[in-house]
N, CA, C, O and the ligand as a Tripos MOL2 file, in Angstrom:
@<TRIPOS>MOLECULE
protein
  229   227    58     0     0
PROTEIN
NO_CHARGES

@<TRIPOS>ATOM
      1 N        -110.9850  -28.6020   88.5590 N.3       1 MET1
      2 CA       -111.4310  -27.6880   89.5390 C.3       1 MET1
      3 C        -111.7060  -28.3370   90.8480 C.2       1 MET1
      4 O        -112.2720  -29.4280   90.9120 O.2       1 MET1
      5 N        -111.2770  -27.6200   91.9760 N.am      2 ALA2
      6 CA       -111.3860  -28.2170   93.3400 C.3       2 ALA2
      7 C        -112.2830  -27.2250   94.0400 C.2       2 ALA2
      8 O        -112.4100  -26.0530   93.6850 O.2       2 ALA2
      9 N        -112.9220  -27.8150   95.1130 N.am      3 SER3
     10 CA       -113.8390  -26.9480   95.9140 C.3       3 SER3
     11 C        -113.7260  -27.5090   97.3280 C.2       3 SER3
     12 O        -113.2620  -28.6230   97.5720 O.2       3 SER3
     13 N        -114.2120  -26.6050   98.2890 N.am      4 PHE4
     14 CA       -114.2050  -26.9440   99.6710 C.3       4 PHE4
     15 C        -115.2270  -26.0330  100.3700 C.2       4 PHE4
     16 O        -115.4020  -24.8630  100.0300 O.2       4 PHE4
     17 N        -115.9010  -26.6500  101.3860 N.am      5 LYS5
     18 CA       -116.8170  -25.8590  102.2400 C.3       5 LYS5
     19 C        -116.3500  -25.9780  103.6530 C.2       5 LYS5
     20 O        -116.0790  -27.0700  104.1530 O.2       5 LYS5
     21 N        -116.2560  -24.8040  104.3120 N.am      6 CYS6
     22 CA       -115.8520  -24.8670  105.7110 C.3       6 CYS6
     23 C        -116.8490  -25.6470  106.5710 C.2       6 CYS6
     24 O        -116.4650  -26.2860  107.5510 O.2       6 CYS6
     25 N        -118.1080  -25.5940  106.2060 N.am      7 ALA7
     26 CA       -119.0960  -26.3720  106.9900 C.3       7 ALA7
     27 C        -118.8500  -27.8920  106.8950 C.2       7 ALA7
     28 O        -119.2680  -28.6310  107.7870 O.2       7 ALA7
     29 N        -118.1910  -28.3600  105.8510 N.am      8 ASP8
     30 CA       -117.8820  -29.7590  105.7660 C.3       8 ASP8
     31 C        -116.8910  -30.3030  106.7850 C.2       8 ASP8
     32 O        -116.8400  -31.5150  106.9940 O.2       8 ASP8
     33 N        -116.1110  -29.4540  107.4190 N.am      9 ILE9
     34 CA       -115.2790  -29.9010  108.4360 C.3       9 ILE9
     35 C        -115.7890  -29.4670  109.8540 C.2       9 ILE9
     36 O        -115.0380  -29.3380  110.8200 O.2       9 ILE9
     37 N        -117.1250  -29.2590  109.8790 N.am     10 GLY10
     38 CA       -117.7970  -29.0240  111.1860 C.3      10 GLY10
     39 C        -117.7700  -27.5880  111.7280 C.2      10 GLY10
     40 O        -118.1040  -27.3630  112.8920 O.2      10 GLY10
     41 N        -117.3760  -26.6200  110.8980 N.am     11 MET11
     42 CA       -117.3900  -25.2350  111.3050 C.3      11 MET11
     43 C        -118.7470  -24.6960  110.9200 C.2      11 MET11
     44 O        -119.2900  -24.9740  109.8510 O.2      11 MET11
     45 N        -119.2900  -23.8740  111.8860 N.am     12 SER12
     46 CA       -120.4960  -23.1730  111.4930 C.3      12 SER12
     47 C        -120.0860  -21.9150  110.7560 C.2      12 SER12
     48 O        -119.9940  -20.8360  111.3430 O.2      12 SER12
     49 N        -119.8550  -22.0570  109.5300 N.am     13 CYS13
     50 CA       -119.1920  -21.0210  108.7720 C.3      13 CYS13
     51 C        -119.7000  -21.1810  107.2450 C.2      13 CYS13
     52 O        -119.7760  -22.2850  106.7060 O.2      13 CYS13
     53 N        -120.0170  -20.0430  106.6410 N.am     14 GLY14
     54 CA       -120.4680  -20.1410  105.2740 C.3      14 GLY14
     55 C        -119.4340  -20.0510  104.2110 C.2      14 GLY14
     56 O        -119.7360  -19.9550  103.0220 O.2      14 GLY14
     57 N        -118.2150  -20.0820  104.6470 N.am     15 PHE15
     58 CA       -117.0830  -19.9270  103.6670 C.3      15 PHE15
     59 C        -116.9890  -21.1180  102.7200 C.2      15 PHE15
     60 O        -117.1270  -22.2640  103.1480 O.2      15 PHE15
     61 N        -116.7560  -20.8550  101.4460 N.am     16 GLN16
     62 CA       -116.3930  -21.9880  100.5840 C.3      16 GLN16
     63 C        -115.4370  -21.4860   99.5630 C.2      16 GLN16
     64 O        -115.3860  -20.3030   99.2240 O.2      16 GLN16
     65 N        -114.6580  -22.4590   99.0710 N.am     17 VAL17
     66 CA       -113.7630  -22.2150   97.9680 C.3      17 VAL17
     67 C        -114.2800  -22.8820   96.7580 C.2      17 VAL17
     68 O        -114.5680  -24.0780   96.8010 O.2      17 VAL17
     69 N        -114.4160  -22.1790   95.6700 N.am     18 THR18
     70 CA       -114.8270  -22.8040   94.4440 C.3      18 THR18
     71 C        -113.9170  -22.3460   93.2940 C.2      18 THR18
     72 O        -113.4180  -21.2210   93.3160 O.2      18 THR18
     73 N        -113.6990  -23.1990   92.3030 N.am     19 GLY19
     74 CA       -112.9300  -22.8430   91.1380 C.3      19 GLY19
     75 C        -111.4580  -22.7620   91.3270 C.2      19 GLY19
     76 O        -110.7630  -22.2080   90.4750 O.2      19 GLY19
     77 N        -110.9090  -23.3270   92.4820 N.am     20 ALA20
     78 CA       -109.5150  -23.4730   92.6180 C.3      20 ALA20
     79 C        -109.0360  -24.5320   91.5700 C.2      20 ALA20
     80 O        -109.7720  -25.4290   91.1590 O.2      20 ALA20
     81 N        -107.8060  -24.3610   91.1930 N.am     21 LYS21
     82 CA       -107.3790  -25.2510   90.1500 C.3      21 LYS21
     83 C        -107.0440  -26.7150   90.6760 C.2      21 LYS21
     84 O        -107.2080  -27.7000   89.9570 O.2      21 LYS21
     85 N        -106.5860  -26.7880   91.9190 N.am     22 ASP22
     86 CA       -106.2410  -28.1010   92.4630 C.3      22 ASP22
     87 C        -106.4030  -28.0100   93.9530 C.2      22 ASP22
     88 O        -106.7440  -26.9660   94.5100 O.2      22 ASP22
     89 N        -106.1300  -29.2120   94.6280 N.am     23 ALA23
     90 CA       -106.2770  -29.3490   96.0490 C.3      23 ALA23
     91 C        -105.2400  -28.4310   96.7300 C.2      23 ALA23
     92 O        -105.5370  -27.8770   97.7880 O.2      23 ALA23
     93 N        -104.0390  -28.2550   96.1610 N.am     24 ASP24
     94 CA       -103.0220  -27.4230   96.8220 C.3      24 ASP24
     95 C        -103.5020  -25.9590   96.8950 C.2      24 ASP24
     96 O        -103.2520  -25.2610   97.8780 O.2      24 ASP24
     97 N        -104.1840  -25.5200   95.8520 N.am     25 GLU25
     98 CA       -104.6300  -24.1130   95.8180 C.3      25 GLU25
     99 C        -105.8330  -23.9930   96.8880 C.2      25 GLU25
    100 O        -105.9280  -22.9640   97.5580 O.2      25 GLU25
    101 N        -106.7100  -25.0070   97.0370 N.am     26 VAL26
    102 CA       -107.6700  -24.9970   98.0480 C.3      26 VAL26
    103 C        -107.0350  -24.9220   99.3880 C.2      26 VAL26
    104 O        -107.4530  -24.1140  100.2170 O.2      26 VAL26
    105 N        -106.0260  -25.7410   99.6470 N.am     27 MET27
    106 CA       -105.4080  -25.7690  100.9080 C.3      27 MET27
    107 C        -104.8370  -24.3780  101.2840 C.2      27 MET27
    108 O        -104.9560  -23.9420  102.4290 O.2      27 MET27
    109 N        -104.2170  -23.6950  100.2980 N.am     28 ALA28
    110 CA       -103.6280  -22.3900  100.4800 C.3      28 ALA28
    111 C        -104.7140  -21.3510  100.8940 C.2      28 ALA28
    112 O        -104.5740  -20.5600  101.8270 O.2      28 ALA28
    113 N        -105.7880  -21.4400  100.1110 N.am     29 ILE29
    114 CA       -106.9040  -20.4620  100.3250 C.3      29 ILE29
    115 C        -107.5290  -20.6720  101.7230 C.2      29 ILE29
    116 O        -107.8000  -19.7290  102.4660 O.2      29 ILE29
    117 N        -107.7580  -22.0810  102.0620 N.am     30 ALA30
    118 CA       -108.3720  -22.4620  103.2200 C.3      30 ALA30
    119 C        -107.5310  -22.0640  104.4730 C.2      30 ALA30
    120 O        -108.0310  -21.6520  105.5190 O.2      30 ALA30
    121 N        -106.2320  -22.2300  104.2530 N.am     31 ALA31
    122 CA       -105.2350  -21.8640  105.3880 C.3      31 ALA31
    123 C        -105.3460  -20.3880  105.7080 C.2      31 ALA31
    124 O        -105.3920  -19.9900  106.8720 O.2      31 ALA31
    125 N        -105.3890  -19.5730  104.6460 N.am     32 ALA32
    126 CA       -105.5080  -18.1150  104.8520 C.3      32 ALA32
    127 C        -106.8110  -17.8160  105.4650 C.2      32 ALA32
    128 O        -106.8370  -16.9430  106.3330 O.2      32 ALA32
    129 N        -107.8880  -18.4150  105.1360 N.am     33 HIS33
    130 CA       -109.2210  -18.2260  105.7290 C.3      33 HIS33
    131 C        -109.2230  -18.6500  107.1940 C.2      33 HIS33
    132 O        -109.7830  -17.9600  108.0460 O.2      33 HIS33
    133 N        -108.5970  -19.7760  107.4800 N.am     34 ALA34
    134 CA       -108.5760  -20.3450  108.8580 C.3      34 ALA34
    135 C        -107.8510  -19.2850  109.7780 C.2      34 ALA34
    136 O        -108.2630  -19.0720  110.9180 O.2      34 ALA34
    137 N        -106.8050  -18.6540  109.2720 N.am     35 ARG35
    138 CA       -106.0940  -17.6830  110.0080 C.3      35 ARG35
    139 C        -106.8250  -16.4380  110.2130 C.2      35 ARG35
    140 O        -106.8560  -15.9130  111.3250 O.2      35 ARG35
    141 N        -107.4580  -15.9020  109.1250 N.am     36 SER36
    142 CA       -108.1350  -14.5600  109.3430 C.3      36 SER36
    143 C        -109.5200  -14.7200  109.9540 C.2      36 SER36
    144 O        -109.9560  -13.8520  110.7120 O.2      36 SER36
    145 N        -110.2120  -15.7900  109.6490 N.am     37 SER37
    146 CA       -111.6170  -15.8660  110.2040 C.3      37 SER37
    147 C        -111.7490  -16.8070  111.4280 C.2      37 SER37
    148 O        -112.6760  -16.6630  112.2250 O.2      37 SER37
    149 N        -110.8580  -17.7200  111.5580 N.am     38 HIS38
    150 CA       -111.0800  -18.6350  112.7510 C.3      38 HIS38
    151 C        -109.8780  -18.5740  113.7660 C.2      38 HIS38
    152 O        -109.8050  -19.3260  114.7380 O.2      38 HIS38
    153 N        -108.9380  -17.6110  113.4570 N.am     39 GLY39
    154 CA       -107.8140  -17.4750  114.4240 C.3      39 GLY39
    155 C        -106.9120  -18.6860  114.5350 C.2      39 GLY39
    156 O        -106.2590  -18.8770  115.5610 O.2      39 GLY39
    157 N        -106.8620  -19.4940  113.5130 N.am     40 ILE40
    158 CA       -106.0540  -20.7220  113.5110 C.3      40 ILE40
    159 C        -104.7480  -20.4210  112.6700 C.2      40 ILE40
    160 O        -104.7800  -20.4200  111.4390 O.2      40 ILE40
    161 N        -103.6640  -20.1820  113.3530 N.am     41 SER41
    162 CA       -102.5110  -19.7540  112.6720 C.3      41 SER41
    163 C        -101.7660  -20.9740  112.0340 C.2      41 SER41
    164 O        -101.2350  -20.9180  110.9250 O.2      41 SER41
    165 N        -101.7760  -22.0460  112.8100 N.am     42 SER42
    166 CA       -101.2090  -23.2170  112.2160 C.3      42 SER42
    167 C        -102.0990  -24.4310  112.5920 C.2      42 SER42
    168 O        -102.0940  -24.9170  113.7230 O.2      42 SER42
    169 N        -102.8390  -24.8760  111.6000 N.am     43 PRO43
    170 CA       -103.8230  -25.9420  111.7910 C.3      43 PRO43
    171 C        -103.1640  -27.2070  112.3300 C.2      43 PRO43
    172 O        -102.0730  -27.5660  111.8850 O.2      43 PRO43
    173 N        -103.7940  -27.8780  113.2620 N.am     44 PRO44
    174 CA       -103.2420  -29.1220  113.8040 C.3      44 PRO44
    175 C        -103.4310  -30.2040  112.7470 C.2      44 PRO44
    176 O        -104.2910  -30.1100  111.8710 O.2      44 PRO44
    177 N        -102.5290  -31.3130  112.8700 N.am     45 PRO45
    178 CA       -102.6210  -32.3030  111.7820 C.3      45 PRO45
    179 C        -103.9560  -32.9190  111.5660 C.2      45 PRO45
    180 O        -104.3100  -33.2070  110.4230 O.2      45 PRO45
    181 N        -104.7430  -33.1460  112.6310 N.am     46 ASP46
    182 CA       -106.0430  -33.8140  112.4440 C.3      46 ASP46
    183 C        -106.9610  -32.8610  111.6480 C.2      46 ASP46
    184 O        -107.7200  -33.3330  110.8010 O.2      46 ASP46
    185 N        -106.9160  -31.5280  111.8920 N.am     47 LEU47
    186 CA       -107.7150  -30.6190  111.0710 C.3      47 LEU47
    187 C        -107.2670  -30.6350  109.6440 C.2      47 LEU47
    188 O        -108.0910  -30.6460  108.7310 O.2      47 LEU47
    189 N        -105.9410  -30.6370  109.4300 N.am     48 VAL48
    190 CA       -105.4020  -30.7120  107.9980 C.3      48 VAL48
    191 C        -105.9730  -31.9540  107.3160 C.2      48 VAL48
    192 O        -106.4030  -31.9050  106.1640 O.2      48 VAL48
    193 N        -105.9670  -33.0350  108.0300 N.am     49 ALA49
    194 CA       -106.4120  -34.3790  107.4520 C.3      49 ALA49
    195 C        -107.9420  -34.2480  107.0560 C.2      49 ALA49
    196 O        -108.3600  -34.6720  105.9780 O.2      49 ALA49
    197 N        -108.7160  -33.6580  107.9620 N.am     50 LYS50
    198 CA       -110.1460  -33.4730  107.7250 C.3      50 LYS50
    199 C        -110.3630  -32.6270  106.4690 C.2      50 LYS50
    200 O        -111.1990  -32.9110  105.6100 O.2      50 LYS50
    201 N        -109.5330  -31.5470  106.4230 N.am     51 LEU51
    202 CA       -109.6870  -30.5750  105.3340 C.3      51 LEU51
    203 C        -109.3530  -31.3110  104.0190 C.2      51 LEU51
    204 O        -110.0760  -31.1470  103.0360 O.2      51 LEU51
    205 N        -108.3140  -32.0870  103.9820 N.am     52 LYS52
    206 CA       -107.9800  -32.7520  102.7610 C.3      52 LYS52
    207 C        -109.0970  -33.6690  102.2610 C.2      52 LYS52
    208 O        -109.3700  -33.7990  101.0670 O.2      52 LYS52
    209 N        -109.7380  -34.3090  103.2860 N.am     53 GLN53
    210 CA       -110.7860  -35.3060  102.9110 C.3      53 GLN53
    211 C        -112.0400  -34.5330  102.4850 C.2      53 GLN53
    212 O        -112.8740  -35.1050  101.7820 O.2      53 GLN53
    213 N        -112.2080  -33.3200  102.8550 N.am     54 ALA54
    214 CA       -113.3380  -32.5220  102.5080 C.3      54 ALA54
    215 C        -113.2540  -31.7910  101.1440 C.2      54 ALA54
    216 O        -114.2330  -31.2770  100.6020 O.2      54 ALA54
    217 N        -111.9710  -31.7920  100.6270 N.am     55 ILE55
    218 CA       -111.8310  -31.1220   99.3060 C.3      55 ILE55
    219 C        -112.3810  -32.0440   98.1840 C.2      55 ILE55
    220 O        -112.0870  -33.2350   98.0900 O.2      55 ILE55
    221 N        -113.1780  -31.3970   97.3740 N.am     56 LYS56
    222 CA       -113.7440  -32.0950   96.2940 C.3      56 LYS56
    223 C        -113.0070  -31.7030   95.0430 C.2      56 LYS56
    224 O        -113.1180  -30.5560   94.6080 O.2      56 LYS56
    225 N        -112.2580  -32.6050   94.4450 N.am     57 ALA57
    226 CA       -111.3960  -32.3080   93.3070 C.3      57 ALA57
    227 C        -112.1880  -32.5760   92.0170 C.2      57 ALA57
    228 O        -111.6610  -32.3930   90.9190 O.2      57 ALA57
    229 ZN       -114.5900  -20.9180  107.9470 Zn       58 ZN58
@<TRIPOS>BOND
     1     1     2 1
     2     2     3 1
     3     3     4 2
     4     3     5 am
     5     5     6 1
     6     6     7 1
     7     7     8 2
     8     7     9 am
     9     9    10 1
    10    10    11 1
    11    11    12 2
    12    11    13 am
    13    13    14 1
    14    14    15 1
    15    15    16 2
    16    15    17 am
    17    17    18 1
    18    18    19 1
    19    19    20 2
    20    19    21 am
    21    21    22 1
    22    22    23 1
    23    23    24 2
    24    23    25 am
    25    25    26 1
    26    26    27 1
    27    27    28 2
    28    27    29 am
    29    29    30 1
    30    30    31 1
    31    31    32 2
    32    31    33 am
    33    33    34 1
    34    34    35 1
    35    35    36 2
    36    35    37 am
    37    37    38 1
    38    38    39 1
    39    39    40 2
    40    39    41 am
    41    41    42 1
    42    42    43 1
    43    43    44 2
    44    43    45 am
    45    45    46 1
    46    46    47 1
    47    47    48 2
    48    47    49 am
    49    49    50 1
    50    50    51 1
    51    51    52 2
    52    51    53 am
    53    53    54 1
    54    54    55 1
    55    55    56 2
    56    55    57 am
    57    57    58 1
    58    58    59 1
    59    59    60 2
    60    59    61 am
    61    61    62 1
    62    62    63 1
    63    63    64 2
    64    63    65 am
    65    65    66 1
    66    66    67 1
    67    67    68 2
    68    67    69 am
    69    69    70 1
    70    70    71 1
    71    71    72 2
    72    71    73 am
    73    73    74 1
    74    74    75 1
    75    75    76 2
    76    75    77 am
    77    77    78 1
    78    78    79 1
    79    79    80 2
    80    79    81 am
    81    81    82 1
    82    82    83 1
    83    83    84 2
    84    83    85 am
    85    85    86 1
    86    86    87 1
    87    87    88 2
    88    87    89 am
    89    89    90 1
    90    90    91 1
    91    91    92 2
    92    91    93 am
    93    93    94 1
    94    94    95 1
    95    95    96 2
    96    95    97 am
    97    97    98 1
    98    98    99 1
    99    99   100 2
   100    99   101 am
   101   101   102 1
   102   102   103 1
   103   103   104 2
   104   103   105 am
   105   105   106 1
   106   106   107 1
   107   107   108 2
   108   107   109 am
   109   109   110 1
   110   110   111 1
   111   111   112 2
   112   111   113 am
   113   113   114 1
   114   114   115 1
   115   115   116 2
   116   115   117 am
   117   117   118 1
   118   118   119 1
   119   119   120 2
   120   119   121 am
   121   121   122 1
   122   122   123 1
   123   123   124 2
   124   123   125 am
   125   125   126 1
   126   126   127 1
   127   127   128 2
   128   127   129 am
   129   129   130 1
   130   130   131 1
   131   131   132 2
   132   131   133 am
   133   133   134 1
   134   134   135 1
   135   135   136 2
   136   135   137 am
   137   137   138 1
   138   138   139 1
   139   139   140 2
   140   139   141 am
   141   141   142 1
   142   142   143 1
   143   143   144 2
   144   143   145 am
   145   145   146 1
   146   146   147 1
   147   147   148 2
   148   147   149 am
   149   149   150 1
   150   150   151 1
   151   151   152 2
   152   151   153 am
   153   153   154 1
   154   154   155 1
   155   155   156 2
   156   155   157 am
   157   157   158 1
   158   158   159 1
   159   159   160 2
   160   159   161 am
   161   161   162 1
   162   162   163 1
   163   163   164 2
   164   163   165 am
   165   165   166 1
   166   166   167 1
   167   167   168 2
   168   167   169 am
   169   169   170 1
   170   170   171 1
   171   171   172 2
   172   171   173 am
   173   173   174 1
   174   174   175 1
   175   175   176 2
   176   175   177 am
   177   177   178 1
   178   178   179 1
   179   179   180 2
   180   179   181 am
   181   181   182 1
   182   182   183 1
   183   183   184 2
   184   183   185 am
   185   185   186 1
   186   186   187 1
   187   187   188 2
   188   187   189 am
   189   189   190 1
   190   190   191 1
   191   191   192 2
   192   191   193 am
   193   193   194 1
   194   194   195 1
   195   195   196 2
   196   195   197 am
   197   197   198 1
   198   198   199 1
   199   199   200 2
   200   199   201 am
   201   201   202 1
   202   202   203 1
   203   203   204 2
   204   203   205 am
   205   205   206 1
   206   206   207 1
   207   207   208 2
   208   207   209 am
   209   209   210 1
   210   210   211 1
   211   211   212 2
   212   211   213 am
   213   213   214 1
   214   214   215 1
   215   215   216 2
   216   215   217 am
   217   217   218 1
   218   218   219 1
   219   219   220 2
   220   219   221 am
   221   221   222 1
   222   222   223 1
   223   223   224 2
   224   223   225 am
   225   225   226 1
   226   226   227 1
   227   227   228 2
@<TRIPOS>SUBSTRUCTURE
     1 MET1         2 RESIDUE 1 A MET
     2 ALA2         6 RESIDUE 1 A ALA
     3 SER3        10 RESIDUE 1 A SER
     4 PHE4        14 RESIDUE 1 A PHE
     5 LYS5        18 RESIDUE 1 A LYS
     6 CYS6        22 RESIDUE 1 A CYS
     7 ALA7        26 RESIDUE 1 A ALA
     8 ASP8        30 RESIDUE 1 A ASP
     9 ILE9        34 RESIDUE 1 A ILE
    10 GLY10       38 RESIDUE 1 A GLY
    11 MET11       42 RESIDUE 1 A MET
    12 SER12       46 RESIDUE 1 A SER
    13 CYS13       50 RESIDUE 1 A CYS
    14 GLY14       54 RESIDUE 1 A GLY
    15 PHE15       58 RESIDUE 1 A PHE
    16 GLN16       62 RESIDUE 1 A GLN
    17 VAL17       66 RESIDUE 1 A VAL
    18 THR18       70 RESIDUE 1 A THR
    19 GLY19       74 RESIDUE 1 A GLY
    20 ALA20       78 RESIDUE 1 A ALA
    21 LYS21       82 RESIDUE 1 A LYS
    22 ASP22       86 RESIDUE 1 A ASP
    23 ALA23       90 RESIDUE 1 A ALA
    24 ASP24       94 RESIDUE 1 A ASP
    25 GLU25       98 RESIDUE 1 A GLU
    26 VAL26      102 RESIDUE 1 A VAL
    27 MET27      106 RESIDUE 1 A MET
    28 ALA28      110 RESIDUE 1 A ALA
    29 ILE29      114 RESIDUE 1 A ILE
    30 ALA30      118 RESIDUE 1 A ALA
    31 ALA31      122 RESIDUE 1 A ALA
    32 ALA32      126 RESIDUE 1 A ALA
    33 HIS33      130 RESIDUE 1 A HIS
    34 ALA34      134 RESIDUE 1 A ALA
    35 ARG35      138 RESIDUE 1 A ARG
    36 SER36      142 RESIDUE 1 A SER
    37 SER37      146 RESIDUE 1 A SER
    38 HIS38      150 RESIDUE 1 A HIS
    39 GLY39      154 RESIDUE 1 A GLY
    40 ILE40      158 RESIDUE 1 A ILE
    41 SER41      162 RESIDUE 1 A SER
    42 SER42      166 RESIDUE 1 A SER
    43 PRO43      170 RESIDUE 1 A PRO
    44 PRO44      174 RESIDUE 1 A PRO
    45 PRO45      178 RESIDUE 1 A PRO
    46 ASP46      182 RESIDUE 1 A ASP
    47 LEU47      186 RESIDUE 1 A LEU
    48 VAL48      190 RESIDUE 1 A VAL
    49 ALA49      194 RESIDUE 1 A ALA
    50 LYS50      198 RESIDUE 1 A LYS
    51 LEU51      202 RESIDUE 1 A LEU
    52 LYS52      206 RESIDUE 1 A LYS
    53 GLN53      210 RESIDUE 1 A GLN
    54 ALA54      214 RESIDUE 1 A ALA
    55 ILE55      218 RESIDUE 1 A ILE
    56 LYS56      222 RESIDUE 1 A LYS
    57 ALA57      226 RESIDUE 1 A ALA
    58 ZN58       229 GROUP 0 **** ****
């Protein structure tokens, strides 16, 4: 199981992903969330790197 909290990458946001099967699934869910809630259509590489580090597998 993998999880992620938006707050862990410095967003003031209560969004979290829990129960995803792996980091790839977390990434997909987080990308959709970033687009719909933060207006980030294509996350810059530094944000992607931060996100990957914040995923707890
Ligand atoms: Zn968020």
